[in-house]
C-alpha positions in Angstrom: -35.9 23.8 8.3 -35.1 26.9 6.5 -33.6 27.0 3.0 -32.8 30.7 2.8 -32.2 32.3 -0.6 -31.2 36.0 -0.7 -31.9 37.3 -4.3 -29.6 40.0 -5.6 -29.9 42.3 -8.7 -27.0 44.4 -10.0 -27.6 47.1 -12.7 -25.2 48.8 -15.2 -25.2 50.4 -18.5 -24.2 47.8 -21.2 -22.0 48.7 -24.1 -23.3 45.7 -26.0 -26.9 47.3 -26.0 -25.8 50.7 -26.8 -25.5 51.5 -23.0 -28.9 50.6 -22.2 -29.7 49.2 -18.6 -28.9 45.7 -18.1 -29.4 43.5 -15.0 -27.6 40.5 -13.6 -29.3 38.3 -10.9 -27.5 36.2 -8.3 -28.4 34.3 -5.3 -26.8 34.1 -1.8 -27.8 30.7 -0.1 -27.3 29.9 3.4 -26.7 26.3 4.5 -29.8 25.2 6.6 -27.6 23.9 9.4 -24.3 26.0 9.7 -25.5 29.2 7.9 -22.5 29.0 5.5 -23.2 31.1 2.5 -22.7 30.2 -1.2 -23.4 32.2 -4.1 -25.3 31.1 -7.4 -24.0 33.3 -10.1 -25.7 34.3 -13.4 -22.9 33.7 -15.7 -23.0 32.1 -19.1 -21.8 28.7 -18.7 -19.0 27.7 -21.0 -18.9 24.2 -22.3 -15.8 22.5 -21.1 -13.9 20.7 -23.7 -12.6 17.2 -23.0 -8.8 17.4 -22.0 -6.1 15.4 -23.4 -4.4 14.2 -20.3 -1.9 11.8 -22.2 1.2 14.0 -21.4 0.3 14.5 -17.9 -0.2 10.7 -17.3 2.9 9.6 -19.2 5.1 12.3 -17.5 3.9 11.1 -14.3 5.1 7.5 -14.7 8.8 8.6 -14.5 9.0 7.8 -10.8 5.7 6.8 -9.1 6.2 5.3 -5.7 2.7 3.7 -5.9 3.4 1.6 -8.9 3.5 -2.1 -8.0 7.1 -2.7 -8.9 8.4 -0.2 -6.2 5.5 0.3 -3.7 6.6 -2.1 -1.0 10.2 -1.0 -1.4 9.8 2.8 -1.0 6.6 3.3 1.1 6.9 3.4 4.9 5.4 0.8 7.4 3.2 1.5 10.5 5.0 2.0 13.9 4.3 -1.3 16.0 3.5 1.0 19.1 0.5 2.3 17.0 -1.0 -0.2 14.9 -1.4 -4.1 14.7 0.0 -4.3 11.1 2.8 -2.9 9.2 0.6 -2.3 6.3 -3.1 -2.8 5.4 -4.3 -4.5 2.2 -7.4 -5.8 0.7 -7.4 -6.9 -3.0 -5.3 -4.6 -4.9 -5.6 -1.7 -2.1 -2.6 -1.0 0.0 -2.8 1.3 3.1 0.5 2.7 4.3 1.7 5.7 6.4 1.7 9.2 4.7 5.2 10.4 4.8 3.9 13.9 4.7 0.8 13.7 7.1 -1.5 16.4 7.8 -2.1 15.1 11.5 -0.7 12.6 14.0 -2.2 9.8 12.2 -2.1 10.1 8.4 -2.3 7.3 5.9 -2.5 6.8 2.1 -4.4 4.0 0.5 -3.0 3.0 -3.0 -6.3 2.0 -4.6 -5.0 -0.3 -7.4 -2.1 -1.5 -9.3 -2.8 0.6 -12.5 -1.0 4.0 -12.7 -3.8 6.0 -14.2 -7.5 5.1 -14.2 -10.0 7.4 -15.8 -13.1 8.2 -14.0 -15.2 5.8 -16.2 -12.9 2.8 -15.6 -13.2 2.7 -11.9 -14.9 -0.4 -10.8 -17.1 -1.5 -7.8 -14.6 -4.0 -6.5 -11.8 -1.5 -6.7 -13.5 1.1 -4.6 -14.9 -1.4 -2.1 -11.4 -2.9 -1.5 -10.0 0.6 -1.1 -12.6 1.8 1.3 -12.6 -1.5 3.3 -8.9 -1.2 3.6 -9.0 2.4 4.9 -11.7 1.4 7.4 -9.6 -1.5 8.7 -6.9 1.1 9.4 -9.2 3.4 11.2 -10.6 0.7 13.3 -7.1 -0.2 14.6 -6.0 3.4 15.2 -8.4 3.8 18.1 -7.3 0.5 19.9 -4.3 2.5 21.2 -5.4 5.9 20.6 -9.0 6.3 21.7 -9.1 10.1 21.3 -8.5 9.9 17.5 -12.4 10.5 17.1 -12.2 12.9 14.0 -11.7 10.3 11.2 -12.2 10.8 7.5 -11.4 9.0 4.3 -10.6 11.7 1.5 -9.7 11.7 -2.1 -7.9 14.3 -4.3 -8.3 12.9 -7.6 -5.9 14.1 -10.1 -3.4 17.2 -9.7 -6.4 19.7 -10.5 -7.9 18.7 -7.1 -4.7 18.7 -5.3 -3.5 15.2 -5.9 0.3 15.2 -5.8 0.5 11.8 -7.8 -1.7 10.6 -10.6 -1.7 7.1 -9.3 -5.3 6.7 -7.7 -4.9 7.0 -3.8 -7.1 8.0 -0.8 -5.9 10.0 2.2 -6.9 8.9 5.6 -6.9 10.8 8.7 -7.6 10.0 12.4 -7.1 13.0 14.7 -7.8 14.3 18.2 -8.3 17.6 16.6 -11.2 18.9 14.6 -11.0 20.5 11.1 -13.0 23.7 10.6 -15.7 21.5 8.9 -16.3 19.7 12.3 -15.9 22.8 14.3 -18.7 24.4 12.3 -21.0 21.3 12.1 -21.0 20.0 15.6 -22.2 23.1 17.5 -24.8 23.6 14.9 -26.0 20.1 15.2 -26.4 20.5 18.9 -28.2 23.8 18.5 -30.5 22.3 16.0 -31.4 19.5 18.2 -31.9 21.9 21.3 -34.2 24.2 19.2 -36.2 21.7 17.3 -36.0 18.7 19.5 -35.3 16.5 16.3 -32.3 14.9 14.4 -31.0 17.3 11.7 -30.1 14.6 9.2 -33.4 13.0 9.3 -35.1 16.4 9.0 -33.0 17.2 6.0 -33.7 13.8 4.4 -37.4 14.1 4.9 -37.6 17.5 3.7 -35.5 17.1 0.6 -37.3 13.8 -0.3 -40.7 15.5 0.0 -39.7 18.6 -2.1 -37.8 16.6 -4.8 -35.9 19.8 -5.8 -32.4 18.4 -4.7 -32.9 14.7 -3.7 -32.2 12.4 -6.5 -31.9 9.1 -4.9 -33.0 7.7 -1.5 -33.3 4.3 0.3 -33.5 3.4 3.9 -29.8 3.5 4.4 -28.6 6.4 2.1 -30.1 9.7 1.0 -28.4 11.3 -2.0 -28.9 15.0 -2.9 -27.3 18.0 -4.1 -26.4 20.5 -1.2 -28.6 23.5 -1.2 -25.6 25.8 -0.4 -22.8 24.0 -2.3 -19.0 24.0 -1.3 -18.0 23.6 -4.9 -19.1 23.9 -8.5 -21.7 21.3 -7.4 -21.8 19.4 -4.2 -23.3 16.0 -3.9 -24.1 14.9 -0.5 -24.7 11.3 0.7 -26.1 10.8 4.3 -25.6 7.2 5.9 -28.4 7.1 8.2 -27.6 3.9 10.1 -23.8 4.1 10.3 -21.9 5.5 13.2 -18.3 4.6 12.6 -16.2 3.2 9.7 -16.8 -0.4 10.7 -20.5 0.1 10.1 -19.9 0.8 6.4 -19.7 -2.8 5.0 -21.7 -5.3 3.2 -24.7 -4.1 1.4 -24.3 -0.6 2.7 -20.7 -0.3 1.3 -22.0 -1.6 -2.1 -24.8 0.8 -2.2 -22.4 3.7 -1.3 -19.9 2.7 -4.0 -22.4 2.2 -6.6 -23.6 5.9 -6.0 -20.1 7.1 -5.9 -19.5 5.6 -9.4 -22.6 7.0 -10.8 -21.6 10.5 -9.6 -18.1 9.9 -11.2 -19.9 9.1 -14.3 -21.9 12.2 -14.5 -18.8 14.3 -13.8 -17.0 12.6 -16.8 -20.2 13.4 -18.9 -19.6 17.1 -18.2 -15.9 16.6 -19.7 -14.7 17.3 -16.1 -11.9 14.9 -15.0 -11.1 15.8 -11.4 -12.8 15.8 -8.0 -12.5 16.1 -4.2 -14.2 13.7 -2.1 -14.5 13.2 1.8 -16.4 10.8 3.9 -16.6 12.1 7.4 -17.0 10.2 10.7 -17.1 11.5 14.4 -16.8 8.6 16.8 -18.1 10.3 20.1 -21.0 12.2 18.9 -24.4 10.5 18.1 -25.7 13.7 16.4 -23.0 13.6 13.7 -24.1 11.0 11.2 -21.4 9.7 8.7 -21.8 11.4 5.4 -19.9 11.8 2.1 -19.3 14.9 -0.1 -18.1 15.0 -3.6 -17.3 18.2 -5.6 -15.6 18.2 -9.1 -12.7 20.4 -9.8 -12.5 22.5 -13.0 -10.5 25.1 -14.5 -12.4 27.7 -16.3 -11.9 28.2 -20.2 -10.5 29.7 -22.3 -7.5 30.5 -19.9 -7.5 27.6 -17.5 -8.6 29.9 -14.7 -8.8 28.4 -11.3 -12.3 28.0 -9.8 -10.8 29.2 -6.5 -10.4 33.0 -6.3 -10.3 35.5 -3.5 -14.1 34.8 -2.7 -13.1 31.3 -1.6 -9.6 31.7 -0.7 -9.9 34.8 1.6 -13.6 35.1 2.2 -14.5 31.3 2.4 -17.6 32.0 0.0 -18.3 29.4 -2.7 -19.2 30.5 -6.1 -20.8 28.5 -8.9 -22.9 29.0 -12.0 -24.5 25.5 -11.7 -27.7 25.6 -9.7 -28.1 22.4 -7.3 -31.7 21.9 -8.6 -30.3 21.5 -12.3 -27.7 19.2 -11.2 -30.2 17.2 -9.2 -32.3 16.7 -12.3 -29.4 15.5 -14.2 -28.4 13.1 -11.5 -32.0 12.0 -11.0 -32.0 10.8 -14.6 -29.0 8.6 -13.9 -30.4 7.2 -10.8 -33.5 6.3 -12.7 -31.9 5.0 -15.6 -33.1 7.7 -17.9 -29.9 9.3 -18.8 -28.6 8.8 -22.4 
């Protein structure tokens, strides 16, 4: 497996050094499966101050369709031709149709009764119930619609990450149409097996565990690592080795997954970041596609609140970051090993 880095050096005459030559170094990294490129930039990393979210949170309470006093009155019900239940629930979690779906089967899972939950206040039972509720919905979707093979559970946590409501909620999709993520991954997985005669995910896990550069936690069931070519500021990847569909993610595997998610959320909070995107991907008809999860924090860049998404990401599909995956891995490894302070 190739982990390709292309080192770049730019030169200019620096007015801060009386116009003497200065050099800046950067890396272009190619994803070992798809070839997607990401850039690691040599920019000074500005410390992010903890943001006061009180005005945002209080303003969002004016009308929240997910708060317990109104949620069953204002949210829709699933069509009886498609699903067994009008709504799905487990614990405080409630799964209902998305009134503005991205695909033919779009649902929203309200994760809890509490309107705003800071990153550190999410609990294991809260996430386990929410994910289990999503999985029950996805299981039933394919009973009447067997071609809904592209399935995912997704999270836009807070408006900075694209969340239209502050109240914690997941978005669930089951579709017969692939997103670009699947479109890139599936042929690359086939090509990898054809070329090497081996499973990509096991090779990735074995090589990352052996090098220790980006793998910060591993059991028989899940490998946790920072992606070599990240899709965001940093990109945590969890590979679920013995799962195939959502129904497989239960019991001890679900508990292990949730504990890892909570640790990553705690790390994000320790950096004074407060927002994230998360996706858990499934592909039901393809044994080469192993379920896996990605978590990327979302930030605005001080001092002007500049968006991290500029023309490079928006129009060139090129990820930029100043955080080296290996440095993030070291921080997360300390958390996994109980050494973090």
